[in-house]
C-alpha positions as CSV (number, residue, x, y, z in Angstrom):
1,X,1.2,-16.0,6.0
2,X,1.9,-15.0,2.4
3,X,0.5,-11.7,1.2
4,X,-0.3,-11.5,-2.5
5,X,-0.4,-8.4,-4.6
6,X,-3.5,-8.9,-6.8
7,X,-4.3,-7.2,-10.1
8,X,-7.1,-5.4,-8.3
9,X,-4.6,-4.0,-5.7
10,X,-2.3,-2.9,-8.5
11,X,-5.1,-1.0,-10.2
12,X,-6.1,0.6,-6.9
13,X,-2.5,1.6,-6.1
14,X,-2.0,2.9,-9.7
15,X,-5.2,5.1,-9.6
16,X,-3.8,8.6,-9.3
17,X,-5.1,11.2,-7.0
18,X,-4.1,14.8,-7.5
19,X,-3.3,15.9,-4.0
20,X,-1.6,19.2,-3.5
21,X,1.4,19.1,-1.2
22,X,3.5,21.9,0.0
23,X,6.1,23.3,-2.4
24,X,9.7,22.5,-1.8
25,X,9.3,18.8,-1.2
26,X,13.0,18.2,-1.1
27,X,13.9,16.1,1.9
28,X,15.2,12.6,1.2
29,X,14.0,10.0,3.8
30,X,15.9,6.7,4.0
31,X,15.8,3.6,6.2
32,X,19.0,1.9,5.2
33,X,19.3,-1.8,4.3
34,X,17.2,-4.5,6.0
35,X,17.0,-8.3,5.7
36,X,13.7,-9.7,4.3
37,X,12.7,-13.1,3.1
38,X,10.7,-13.5,-0.2
39,X,8.6,-16.3,-1.5
40,X,9.9,-17.1,-5.0
41,X,8.4,-19.3,-7.8
42,X,8.4,-22.9,-6.7
43,X,7.6,-21.8,-3.1
44,X,11.3,-21.3,-2.4
45,X,11.7,-18.9,0.6
46,X,15.0,-17.1,0.3
47,X,16.7,-14.1,2.1
48,X,17.2,-10.8,0.3
49,X,18.4,-7.3,1.2
50,X,16.0,-4.4,0.7
51,X,16.6,-0.7,0.6
52,X,13.8,1.9,0.5
53,X,13.6,5.7,0.3
54,X,11.3,8.5,-0.7
55,X,11.2,12.3,-1.0
56,X,8.9,14.4,1.2
57,X,8.5,18.0,2.2
58,X,10.9,19.8,4.6
59,X,8.0,20.6,6.9
60,X,4.2,20.0,6.9
61,X,1.7,22.5,8.1
62,X,-0.7,21.3,10.8
63,X,-3.6,19.4,9.3
64,X,-2.3,19.9,5.8
65,X,-2.2,17.3,3.0
66,X,1.3,16.4,1.8
67,X,2.6,13.8,-0.6
68,X,5.6,11.5,-0.4
69,X,7.0,11.1,-3.9
70,X,9.4,8.8,-5.6
71,X,8.9,5.8,-3.3
72,X,11.8,3.7,-4.5
73,X,14.0,0.9,-3.5
74,X,16.0,-2.2,-4.4
75,X,15.9,-5.9,-3.7
76,X,19.4,-7.5,-3.8
77,X,19.0,-11.2,-4.3
78,X,21.0,-13.6,-2.3
79,X,22.7,-16.5,-4.1
80,X,19.8,-18.8,-3.1
81,X,17.2,-16.3,-4.4
82,X,19.0,-15.9,-7.7
83,X,19.3,-19.7,-8.0
84,X,15.6,-20.1,-7.3
85,X,14.7,-17.6,-10.1
86,X,17.2,-19.2,-12.5
87,X,15.9,-22.7,-11.8
88,X,12.4,-21.4,-12.5
89,X,13.5,-20.1,-15.9
90,X,14.1,-16.4,-15.3
91,X,17.1,-14.2,-15.9
92,X,15.8,-10.7,-15.2
93,X,12.9,-8.3,-14.9
94,X,10.9,-6.8,-17.8
95,X,8.5,-4.6,-15.9
96,X,6.1,-4.6,-12.9
97,X,4.7,-2.6,-10.0
98,X,5.5,-2.3,-6.4
99,X,3.3,-1.8,-3.3
100,X,5.7,0.0,-1.0
101,X,3.7,0.9,2.0
102,X,4.9,3.6,4.4
103,X,3.3,3.8,7.9
104,X,3.4,7.2,9.6
105,X,2.9,8.2,13.2
106,X,1.1,11.6,13.7
107,X,-0.4,11.5,10.2
108,X,-3.1,9.6,8.4
109,X,-3.4,8.3,4.9
110,X,-5.4,10.5,2.5
111,X,-6.8,8.9,-0.7
112,X,-4.9,6.6,-3.0
113,X,-1.3,6.7,-4.2
114,X,0.5,5.4,-7.2
115,X,2.6,2.3,-7.6
116,X,6.4,2.4,-8.1
117,X,7.5,0.9,-11.4
118,X,9.9,-2.0,-11.6
119,X,12.9,-1.3,-13.8
120,X,13.9,-3.7,-16.6
121,X,17.2,-5.6,-16.1
122,X,18.8,-8.9,-16.9
123,X,21.1,-10.5,-14.4
124,X,23.2,-13.2,-16.0
125,X,25.1,-14.9,-13.2
126,X,24.8,-11.9,-10.8
127,X,24.9,-9.7,-9.0
128,X,21.1,-9.6,-9.2
129,X,19.0,-6.6,-8.1
130,X,15.3,-5.8,-8.6
131,X,14.8,-2.0,-8.5
132,X,11.6,0.0,-8.4
133,X,10.9,3.8,-8.3
134,X,8.3,6.5,-8.7
135,X,5.5,5.6,-6.2
136,X,3.5,8.3,-4.5
137,X,1.5,8.3,-1.2
138,X,-0.6,11.2,0.2
139,X,-1.1,11.9,3.9
140,X,-2.7,14.5,6.2
141,X,-0.4,15.8,9.0
142,X,-1.3,15.9,12.6
143,X,-1.7,19.1,14.5
144,X,1.8,19.5,16.1
145,X,5.1,17.8,16.8
146,X,6.7,15.6,14.1
147,X,5.8,12.8,11.8
148,X,7.9,9.6,11.8
149,X,7.7,7.0,9.0
150,X,8.3,3.2,9.2
151,X,8.6,0.8,6.3
152,X,6.0,-1.8,6.0
153,X,6.6,-5.3,7.3
154,X,5.6,-6.6,3.8
155,X,6.8,-5.4,0.4
156,X,4.8,-6.8,-2.5
157,X,5.7,-6.6,-6.2
158,X,3.8,-7.8,-9.2
159,X,6.6,-8.7,-11.5
160,X,6.9,-9.3,-15.2
161,X,10.0,-11.5,-15.3
162,X,12.3,-11.9,-18.2
163,X,12.5,-15.5,-19.3
164,X,15.8,-17.3,-19.9
165,X,16.4,-18.5,-23.5
166,X,14.1,-21.5,-24.1
167,X,12.1,-21.0,-20.9
168,X,8.3,-21.3,-21.1
169,X,7.7,-20.1,-17.5
170,X,4.8,-17.7,-17.1
171,X,6.1,-14.1,-17.0
172,X,3.7,-12.7,-14.4
173,X,4.8,-13.4,-10.8
174,X,3.7,-12.1,-7.4
175,X,6.7,-11.6,-5.1
176,X,5.9,-11.1,-1.4
177,X,8.8,-10.1,0.9
178,X,8.5,-10.0,4.7
179,X,10.7,-8.5,7.3
180,X,11.2,-10.5,10.5
181,X,9.2,-9.5,13.6
182,X,10.6,-6.6,15.6
183,X,12.9,-5.4,12.9
184,X,10.6,-3.0,11.0
185,X,13.0,-0.1,10.4
186,X,12.1,3.7,10.7
187,X,13.0,6.2,8.0
188,X,15.1,9.2,8.9
189,X,14.8,12.1,9.4
190,X,11.5,12.8,11.1
191,X,9.2,15.3,9.3
192,X,8.5,18.4,11.5
193,X,5.0,19.8,11.7
194,X,5.1,23.6,11.8
């Protein structure tokens, strides 16, 4: 099933909420690379490699609100994915927004966050990478133990694609990328509550 990032969702994600988090949010959380498939223009389903990371606090007080910042990542296009975009009339990204969703255990979502912004880049013949950075998500910690985070099964981006010379393709494209069942990767390290 294809998940689409609608304009309404982008607006909801981009609505900022001032949520105080603990000072010293300095731990980098990473999940390494993972294989996804994305639905490209023309309904071409192609493999890509995705990395995701964010910054969070070193610890979270029990029941306290904290914010994950700089939710960022990259999508490295396979040869087939690059060929699909090239055939559709694109040679890079101009802008866009990402819905990078992080799912915690022992914490709950609190309010709305902000979208990560897609970075402008032209690819030529490759290598081709779509990067995004700067998202924020607020959470409320549980009462004890530690919080673990997992990447979402679906990563959605609303892209403004850069057209190849002479192309008349529309520039606004929804890109939905899905990780195979059973392979949703955890971020490390865990966040202690204390």
